[in-house]
VOPAGU-2260 file (C-alpha; in pm, 1 decimal, decimal comma):
REM VOPAGU-2260
SITE   aa  ch    i         X         Y         Z
SITE  UNK   A    0    6607,4    6129,5    3589,4
SITE  UNK   A    1    6798,2    6442,0    3449,4
SITE  UNK   A    2    6996,6    6368,5    3130,8
SITE  UNK   A    3    7355,8    6422,6    3182,7
SITE  UNK   A    4    7537,8    6722,9    3043,9
SITE  UNK   A    5    7561,7    6736,7    2657,2
SITE  UNK   A    6    7949,0    6790,9    2657,9
SITE  UNK   A    7    7992,5    6508,2    2932,1
SITE  UNK   A    8    7830,2    6263,9    2770,6
SITE  UNK   A    9    7959,1    6294,2    2399,9
SITE  UNK   A   10    8308,1    6240,4    2567,5
SITE  UNK   A   11    8186,2    5927,5    2720,8
SITE  UNK   A   12    8014,6    5788,9    2395,9
SITE  UNK   A   13    8323,5    5864,8    2200,7
SITE  UNK   A   14    8565,1    5703,7    2426,3
SITE  UNK   A   15    8337,0    5371,1    2346,1
SITE  UNK   A   16    8254,5    5427,1    2011,5
SITE  UNK   A   17    8543,1    5560,9    1812,5
SITE  UNK   A   18    8419,7    5515,6    1511,2
SITE  UNK   A   19    8230,3    5842,3    1368,9
SITE  UNK   A   20    7992,4    5630,6    1151,5
SITE  UNK   A   21    7873,0    5407,6    1441,3
SITE  UNK   A   22    7877,8    5693,1    1661,2
SITE  UNK   A   23    7568,7    5866,8    1400,0
SITE  UNK   A   24    7385,8    5568,9    1398,1
SITE  UNK   A   25    7400,9    5493,8    1757,8
SITE  UNK   A   26    7364,5    5835,9    1851,5
SITE  UNK   A   27    7009,6    5803,6    1648,7
SITE  UNK   A   28    6916,1    5499,6    1831,5
SITE  UNK   A   29    6993,0    5657,7    2175,1
SITE  UNK   A   30    6767,2    5967,0    2081,2
SITE  UNK   A   31    6450,6    5700,8    2000,2
SITE  UNK   A   32    6532,4    5490,6    2290,3
SITE  UNK   A   33    6563,6    5805,6    2542,9
SITE  UNK   A   34    6241,2    5965,6    2424,4
SITE  UNK   A   35    6027,0    5646,6    2489,2
SITE  UNK   A   36    6191,7    5421,2    2784,8
SITE  UNK   A   37    6457,6    5697,8    2939,4
SITE  UNK   A   38    6600,3    5491,3    3225,2
SITE  UNK   A   39    6334,7    5201,1    3274,8
SITE  UNK   A   40    6397,8    4830,0    3247,2
SITE  UNK   A   41    6313,0    4728,4    2849,5
SITE  UNK   A   42    6372,6    4420,5    2676,2
SITE  UNK   A   43    6529,3    4288,2    2336,1
SITE  UNK   A   44    6546,4    4009,8    2141,2
SITE  UNK   A   45    6843,3    3844,5    1991,8
SITE  UNK   A   46    6853,6    3579,3    1744,4
SITE  UNK   A   47    7223,5    3614,0    1663,7
SITE  UNK   A   48    7183,9    3774,6    1305,7
SITE  UNK   A   49    7394,8    4077,0    1243,4
SITE  UNK   A   50    7110,6    4302,5    1282,3
SITE  UNK   A   51    6995,1    4171,0    1625,4
SITE  UNK   A   52    7364,4    4114,7    1756,7
SITE  UNK   A   53    7424,3    4539,1    1668,8
SITE  UNK   A   54    7089,3    4608,0    1920,1
SITE  UNK   A   55    7258,8    4403,9    2160,5
SITE  UNK   A   56    7609,2    4578,4    2150,4
SITE  UNK   A   57    7391,7    4952,1    2119,6
SITE  UNK   A   58    7163,9    4852,0    2412,1
SITE  UNK   A   59    7495,7    4769,1    2594,3
SITE  UNK   A   60    7627,1    5115,4    2583,1
SITE  UNK   A   61    7307,7    5285,0    2627,9
SITE  UNK   A   62    7264,3    5094,4    2954,3
SITE  UNK   A   63    7594,6    5177,3    3086,5
SITE  UNK   A   64    7483,3    5535,6    3017,5
SITE  UNK   A   65    7170,6    5523,3    3154,2
SITE  UNK   A   66    7181,6    5221,2    3413,9
SITE  UNK   A   67    6865,5    5061,7    3244,1
SITE  UNK   A   68    6841,5    4677,6    3358,7
SITE  UNK   A   69    6824,5    4513,3    3006,0
SITE  UNK   A   70    6630,1    4192,4    2941,0
SITE  UNK   A   71    6804,7    4027,4    2653,4
SITE  UNK   A   72    6632,0    3737,1    2512,1
SITE  UNK   A   73    6680,1    3454,6    2277,3
SITE  UNK   A   74    6402,2    3229,7    2172,6
SITE  UNK   A   75    6472,4    2844,3    2097,6
SITE  UNK   A   76    6154,7    2789,7    1880,4
SITE  UNK   A   77    6246,1    2400,4    1877,8
SITE  UNK   A   78    6160,4    2416,9    1508,2
SITE  UNK   A   79    6478,9    2257,2    1398,0
SITE  UNK   A   80    6699,0    1971,2    1558,9
SITE  UNK   A   81    6983,1    2282,7    1557,0
SITE  UNK   A   82    6741,4    2516,7    1746,2
SITE  UNK   A   83    6867,4    2470,7    2101,1
SITE  UNK   A   84    7226,6    2448,5    2002,3
SITE  UNK   A   85    7197,3    2793,7    1812,2
SITE  UNK   A   86    7048,3    2915,7    2089,6
SITE  UNK   A   87    7346,6    2840,5    2349,9
SITE  UNK   A   88    7562,8    2959,6    2080,1
SITE  UNK   A   89    7401,5    3313,5    2090,0
SITE  UNK   A   90    7404,8    3325,6    2454,8
SITE  UNK   A   91    7783,0    3230,4    2409,1
SITE  UNK   A   92    7867,8    3494,5    2161,0
SITE  UNK   A   93    7725,6    3735,2    2397,3
SITE  UNK   A   94    7857,7    3633,9    2725,6
SITE  UNK   A   95    8204,0    3707,3    2538,1
SITE  UNK   A   96    8098,0    4101,1    2544,7
SITE  UNK   A   97    7960,2    4040,7    2919,3
SITE  UNK   A   98    7624,0    4073,2    2797,3
SITE  UNK   A   99    7394,5    3827,8    3016,1
SITE  UNK   A  100    7070,0    3691,1    2852,9
SITE  UNK   A  101    6758,3    3425,8    2894,8
SITE  UNK   A  102    6683,9    3127,5    2641,1
SITE  UNK   A  103    6289,5    3100,6    2658,3
SITE  UNK   A  104    6180,2    2794,7    2506,2
SITE  UNK   A  105    5881,7    2692,7    2318,2
SITE  UNK   A  106    5722,1    2318,4    2450,3
SITE  UNK   A  107    5384,7    2358,0    2242,5
SITE  UNK   A  108    5300,5    2218,1    1884,9
SITE  UNK   A  109    5545,1    2308,6    1626,4
SITE  UNK   A  110    5406,3    2391,5    1337,8
SITE  UNK   A  111    5412,5    2209,1    1001,5
SITE  UNK   A  112    5274,2    2484,2     777,2
SITE  UNK   A  113    5369,2    2853,4     714,6
SITE  UNK   A  114    5687,6    2837,2     945,2
SITE  UNK   A  115    5798,0    3200,2     943,0
SITE  UNK   A  116    5447,5    3312,1    1012,4
SITE  UNK   A  117    5410,4    3063,6    1313,0
SITE  UNK   A  118    5752,3    3102,2    1424,9
SITE  UNK   A  119    5726,4    3474,3    1439,2
SITE  UNK   A  120    5408,1    3414,9    1617,1
SITE  UNK   A  121    5576,9    3206,6    1867,9
SITE  UNK   A  122    5884,7    3484,3    1965,1
SITE  UNK   A  123    5646,5    3725,3    2002,3
SITE  UNK   A  124    5431,4    3495,5    2240,0
SITE  UNK   A  125    5715,7    3378,1    2426,3
SITE  UNK   A  126    5855,2    3716,4    2496,7
SITE  UNK   A  127    5561,0    3897,2    2534,6
SITE  UNK   A  128    5456,5    3666,7    2820,3
SITE  UNK   A  129    5786,7    3712,8    2969,3
SITE  UNK   A  130    5740,9    4087,6    2974,2
SITE  UNK   A  131    5405,3    4127,1    3108,4
SITE  UNK   A  132    5516,3    3870,1    3367,7
SITE  UNK   A  133    5811,3    4075,2    3466,0
SITE  UNK   A  134    5592,1    4426,5    3410,0
SITE  UNK   A  135    5866,2    4523,9    3123,0
SITE  UNK   A  136    5662,5    4802,3    2911,8
SITE  UNK   A  137    5895,5    4798,3    2600,6
SITE  UNK   A  138    6027,1    4532,2    2362,2
SITE  UNK   A  139    6309,5    4700,4    2180,4
SITE  UNK   A  140    6361,9    4533,1    1799,6
SITE  UNK   A  141    6626,0    4562,7    1518,5
SITE  UNK   A  142    6363,2    4600,2    1255,8
SITE  UNK   A  143    6579,2    4833,9     975,2
SITE  UNK   A  144    6548,0    4981,4     635,0
SITE  UNK   A  145    6569,8    4688,9     426,7
SITE  UNK   A  146    6280,6    4502,2     654,3
SITE  UNK   A  147    6102,0    4783,1     541,9
SITE  UNK   A  148    6148,9    4766,4     170,3
SITE  UNK   A  149    6079,4    4394,8     172,7
SITE  UNK   A  150    5786,7    4406,1     383,4
SITE  UNK   A  151    5644,8    4671,8      88,6
SITE  UNK   A  152    5716,5    4420,7    -204,9
SITE  UNK   A  153    5566,0    4137,3     -26,4
SITE  UNK   A  154    5247,8    4323,8      55,7
SITE  UNK   A  155    5212,0    4483,1    -291,0
SITE  UNK   A  156    5227,4    4127,8    -393,1
SITE  UNK   A  157    4992,0    4004,1    -173,6
SITE  UNK   A  158    4735,7    4311,6    -274,6
SITE  UNK   A  159    4797,9    4460,1      86,9
SITE  UNK   A  160    4565,7    4786,6     105,3
SITE  UNK   A  161    4694,2    5098,0     232,3
SITE  UNK   A  162    4795,3    4981,0     636,6
SITE  UNK   A  163    4988,5    4689,2     513,7
SITE  UNK   A  164    5182,2    4847,8     248,5
SITE  UNK   A  165    5291,4    5174,3     486,6
SITE  UNK   A  166    5627,3    5240,9     671,0
SITE  UNK   A  167    5678,4    5042,5    1006,4
SITE  UNK   A  168    5600,0    5278,8    1268,4
SITE  UNK   A  169    5860,7    5370,9    1514,9
SITE  UNK   A  170    5653,7    5284,9    1833,3
SITE  UNK   A  171    5320,7    5027,0    1791,5
SITE  UNK   A  172    5121,5    4902,1    2083,6
SITE  UNK   A  173    5107,2    4480,0    2151,6
SITE  UNK   A  174    4906,9    4278,7    2361,4
SITE  UNK   A  175    4932,5    4275,3    2723,1
SITE  UNK   A  176    5035,3    4666,3    2762,4
SITE  UNK   A  177    5349,5    4584,5    2604,5
SITE  UNK   A  178    5463,8    4854,9    2348,8
SITE  UNK   A  179    5748,8    4754,2    2074,6
SITE  UNK   A  180    5992,8    5007,9    1959,9
SITE  UNK   A  181    6197,5    5021,2    1651,9
SITE  UNK   A  182    6522,4    5268,5    1680,2
SITE  UNK   A  183    6712,6    5135,5    1370,4
SITE  UNK   A  184    6450,5    5191,1    1089,3
SITE  UNK   A  185    6640,7    5417,7     933,7
SITE  UNK   A  186    6944,1    5217,2     882,5
SITE  UNK   A  187    7079,6    4974,0     616,8
SITE  UNK   A  188    7129,7    4609,0     727,3
SITE  UNK   A  189    7486,2    4608,7     584,2
SITE  UNK   A  190    7558,4    4896,4     814,7
SITE  UNK   A  191    7438,1    4689,4    1110,6
SITE  UNK   A  192    7634,9    4425,4    1001,9
SITE  UNK   A  193    7955,1    4605,8     973,9
SITE  UNK   A  194    7928,5    4758,0    1322,7
SITE  UNK   A  195    7820,1    4387,4    1435,8
SITE  UNK   A  196    8122,5    4218,1    1245,2
SITE  UNK   A  197    8374,7    4478,7    1400,0
SITE  UNK   A  198    8238,5    4437,5    1773,6
SITE  UNK   A  199    8137,9    4050,9    1802,8
SITE  UNK   A  200    8342,7    3894,0    1499,7
SITE  UNK   A  201    8084,9    3696,5    1419,9
SITE  UNK   A  202    7704,0    3615,0    1384,2
SITE  UNK   A  203    7471,5    3359,4    1293,8
SITE  UNK   A  204    7288,8    3305,1     943,2
SITE  UNK   A  205    6970,1    3158,0     922,0
SITE  UNK   A  206    6965,3    2833,8     712,1
SITE  UNK   A  207    6590,5    2949,3     587,0
SITE  UNK   A  208    6773,0    3289,8     430,7
SITE  UNK   A  209    6891,9    3079,7     143,6
SITE  UNK   A  210    6551,0    2903,7     102,7
SITE  UNK   A  211    6371,3    3028,6    -215,1
SITE  UNK   A  212    6009,6    2843,5     -84,0
SITE  UNK   A  213    5991,8    3146,6     145,0
SITE  UNK   A  214    5864,9    3490,0     -40,8
SITE  UNK   A  215    6111,1    3708,3     163,7
SITE  UNK   A  216    6388,9    3552,0      10,1
SITE  UNK   A  217    6291,1    3564,2    -339,0
SITE  UNK   A  218    6217,5    3931,1    -269,1
SITE  UNK   A  219    6554,0    4001,5    -151,7
SITE  UNK   A  220    6658,4    3777,5    -480,5
SITE  UNK   A  221    6425,9    4013,5    -682,7
SITE  UNK   A  222    6579,3    4316,7    -520,1
SITE  UNK   A  223    6927,9    4266,6    -631,5
SITE  UNK   A  224    6798,6    4223,9    -983,3
SITE  UNK   A  225    6604,6    4530,8    -965,0
SITE  UNK   A  226    6949,7    4745,3    -832,9
SITE  UNK   A  227    7089,3    4604,2   -1139,7
SITE  UNK   A  228    6816,0    4804,5   -1348,0
SITE  UNK   A  229    6872,9    5099,9   -1136,7
SITE  UNK   A  230    6577,2    5104,5    -904,8
SITE  UNK   A  231    6608,5    5358,6    -635,0
SITE  UNK   A  232    6514,8    5235,4    -317,6
SITE  UNK   A  233    6496,7    5567,3    -141,3
SITE  UNK   A  234    6150,8    5640,4    -332,2
SITE  UNK   A  235    6029,3    5322,8    -181,9
SITE  UNK   A  236    6110,2    5435,1     150,9
SITE  UNK   A  237    5976,3    5759,4      36,4
SITE  UNK   A  238    5638,8    5621,7     -54,1
SITE  UNK   A  239    5587,7    5393,1     260,9
SITE  UNK   A  240    5646,1    5719,5     502,3
SITE  UNK   A  241    5395,7    5900,5     337,9
SITE  UNK   A  242    5145,0    5636,6     343,9
SITE  UNK   A  243    5249,2    5637,2     706,9
SITE  UNK   A  244    5101,9    5938,6     744,3
SITE  UNK   A  245    4791,9    5874,0     579,9
SITE  UNK   A  246    4801,2    5590,1     773,4
SITE  UNK   A  247    4791,2    5752,5    1114,6
SITE  UNK   A  248    4490,0    5931,5     988,8
SITE  UNK   A  249    4327,0    5614,3     940,7
SITE  UNK   A  250    4390,4    5481,7    1292,7
SITE  UNK   A  251    4272,1    5832,1    1442,3
SITE  UNK   A  252    3936,5    5739,7    1335,2
SITE  UNK   A  253    3941,6    5350,6    1385,2
SITE  UNK   A  254    4060,4    5440,1    1734,0
SITE  UNK   A  255    3725,2    5627,3    1741,5
SITE  UNK   A  256    3500,7    5346,3    1634,5
SITE  UNK   A  257    3691,7    5091,5    1882,0
SITE  UNK   A  258    3573,2    5307,2    2164,6
SITE  UNK   A  259    3213,9    5375,8    2024,0
SITE  UNK   A  260    3164,1    5029,9    1887,3
SITE  UNK   A  261    3391,8    4772,4    2104,9
SITE  UNK   A  262    3359,8    4630,4    2442,0
SITE  UNK   A  263    3669,0    4458,9    2614,3
SITE  UNK   A  264    3491,8    4201,2    2834,9
SITE  UNK   A  265    3882,0    4049,6    2902,8
SITE  UNK   A  266    4175,9    4088,7    2707,6
SITE  UNK   A  267    4091,6    3763,2    2530,4
SITE  UNK   A  268    3698,4    3854,5    2447,5
SITE  UNK   A  269    3499,8    4163,3    2330,8
SITE  UNK   A  270    3209,7    4241,3    2174,6
SITE  UNK   A  271    3143,2    4441,6    1888,8
SITE  UNK   A  272    2823,3    4620,1    1785,0
SITE  UNK   A  273    2700,6    4580,2    1440,8
SITE  UNK   A  274    2589,2    4915,7    1384,4
SITE  UNK   A  275    2950,7    4979,7    1295,2
SITE  UNK   A  276    2866,0    4837,1     968,9
SITE  UNK   A  277    2634,9    5133,8     874,9
SITE  UNK   A  278    2798,3    5419,9    1085,3
SITE  UNK   A  279    3151,5    5356,6     964,2
SITE  UNK   A  280    3358,5    5352,6     651,4
SITE  UNK   A  281    3462,7    5035,4     493,3
SITE  UNK   A  282    3824,6    5082,4     574,8
SITE  UNK   A  283    3749,1    5185,8     926,5
SITE  UNK   A  284    3574,9    4825,3     955,8
SITE  UNK   A  285    3825,6    4647,5     814,5
SITE  UNK   A  286    4135,7    4796,2    1021,4
SITE  UNK   A  287    3929,6    4758,0    1344,4
SITE  UNK   A  288    3869,5    4406,9    1280,5
SITE  UNK   A  289    4267,5    4344,3    1197,7
SITE  UNK   A  290    4374,0    4526,1    1544,0
SITE  UNK   A  291    4111,2    4294,1    1704,5
SITE  UNK   A  292    4222,3    3959,0    1557,4
SITE  UNK   A  293    4560,7    4072,2    1683,2
SITE  UNK   A  294    4476,5    4202,2    2027,5
SITE  UNK   A  295    4215,9    3937,2    2123,6
SITE  UNK   A  296    4454,7    3623,1    1979,7
SITE  UNK   A  297    4784,6    3749,9    2076,5
SITE  UNK   A  298    4956,4    3715,8    1725,7
SITE  UNK   A  299    5198,6    3967,4    1634,9
SITE  UNK   A  300    5004,3    4004,3    1251,2
SITE  UNK   A  301    4647,9    3981,4    1165,3
SITE  UNK   A  302    4455,4    3710,8     911,3
SITE  UNK   A  303    4521,2    3832,5     564,9
SITE  UNK   A  304    4346,0    4090,2     387,6
SITE  UNK   A  305    4126,3    3909,6     149,6
SITE  UNK   A  306    4037,0    3656,1     471,3
SITE  UNK   A  307    3930,8    3968,3     685,6
SITE  UNK   A  308    3710,4    4121,6     415,8
SITE  UNK   A  309    3530,9    3784,8     332,0
SITE  UNK   A  310    3465,1    3734,6     714,9
SITE  UNK   A  311    3297,5    4075,0     733,7
SITE  UNK   A  312    3092,1    4000,8     447,7
SITE  UNK   A  313    2975,9    3679,3     579,3
SITE  UNK   A  314    2907,0    3860,5     904,3
SITE  UNK   A  315    2697,6    4119,8     725,0
SITE  UNK   A  316    2480,9    3855,2     576,7
SITE  UNK   A  317    2198,7    3723,0     775,8
SITE  UNK   A  318    2242,0    3372,5     782,1
SITE  UNK   A  319    2559,4    3434,6     966,4
SITE  UNK   A  320    2641,0    3199,0    1307,5
SITE  UNK   A  321    2982,6    3125,9    1393,8
SITE  UNK   A  322    3341,5    3117,5    1224,1
SITE  UNK   A  323    3694,3    3097,8    1326,1
SITE  UNK   A  324    3992,2    3343,5    1203,5
SITE  UNK   A  325    4293,6    3430,4    1324,0
SITE  UNK   A  326    4331,6    3216,0    1622,0
SITE  UNK   A  327    3969,9    3375,2    1724,4
SITE  UNK   A  328    3605,2    3229,6    1740,3
SITE  UNK   A  329    3351,6    3492,1    1595,1
SITE  UNK   A  330    2996,9    3438,5    1653,8
SITE  UNK   A  331    2690,9    3614,0    1594,5
SITE  UNK   A  332    2500,8    3740,1    1852,9
SITE  UNK   A  333    2204,5    3929,5    1735,2
SITE  UNK   A  334    2295,3    4264,3    1719,9
SITE  UNK   A  335    2659,5    4162,2    1856,2
SITE  UNK   A  336    2941,0    4001,8    1742,5
SITE  UNK   A  337    3131,3    3817,7    1987,1
SITE  UNK   A  338    3529,8    3781,1    1926,4
SITE  UNK   A  339    3736,9    3516,3    2161,5
SITE  UNK   A  340    4034,9    3399,4    2149,5
SITE  UNK   A  341    4008,3    3036,2    2011,4
SITE  UNK   A  342    4240,7    2846,9    2265,0
SITE  UNK   A  343    4448,4    2867,4    2515,8
SITE  UNK   A  344    4831,9    2906,3    2383,6
SITE  UNK   A  345    5061,8    2608,4    2436,6
SITE  UNK   A  346    5321,8    2553,8    2756,1
SITE  UNK   A  347    5581,3    2810,0    2767,0
SITE  UNK   A  348    5887,7    2722,2    2926,4
SITE  UNK   A  349    6198,8    2988,4    3029,5
SITE  UNK   A  350    6527,6    2871,3    3030,8
SITE  UNK   A  351    6745,3    3107,7    3202,2
SITE  UNK   A  352    7119,7    2981,2    3183,7
SITE  UNK   A  353    7406,2    3134,7    3382,2
């Protein structure tokens, strides 16, 4: 599809968005989405929070201009009694602005520990399965500048290495051929919240955002205190972006090692040649294992760094036979390591409400 003339398109956007600040943020969003997706179908996840509703608003404008078919997905984790009611509330907020959506409900085992991590895994499992079934190549998310800073501090406290401390990538590959696109990474949550309140007049607050038992919530409170002491968050963002350049270089060599030493028998199973331990640097081996765990298990995030390093150390020992980690079974097979998914995902239900 040929892009519309710049003058005509600018005129149309200005008619839809008459606020210069909002127009500027939308334009950056559009440039990133157009560069990657053009007029293909894509999906977005909407939680009802201010950032995801802003994403829904921008997506509506984009689809009007470029005629995309956008799948707006709401996840009901079933983690709380109010989950289903909240999902329908989000659907109602969107419908008032003529944005159609689908609710994906989790019918599997309800996790009792690591709630936020498990909720994230459930969310991405439901959405990625939906996208694969509907041949959707891109999932667009509402990750923003504040997410970048929070992730940096969380991983710093956990002792993460280069990959963990680096900035989020604008585009990243996920399982099943799905790609995740993050076009709002340069914008503050406060800006997205302002846009959402102006357009939708409301949004839903996640009650867990006030619960101090979650590290992310405590990090937000620490950030407020550090800001009072003059912490310049722009320098943190500069640091994470510099780390991202180093991470990209690391990924280049990791991908070479992947092609040389790993054979995928299916999307849920692979064989790894133990020669990798003598031929590749330790950081390359670690990164490769982390990626394999995500790909094979279907989880958005791999296991913690410490657990991966401990597993690698055990595999290199002569007595290693079998272990489990991150939803995967790891088995010794003479000169190879077999890594396979531990179990099939729990039953998934797509509830489509009109």
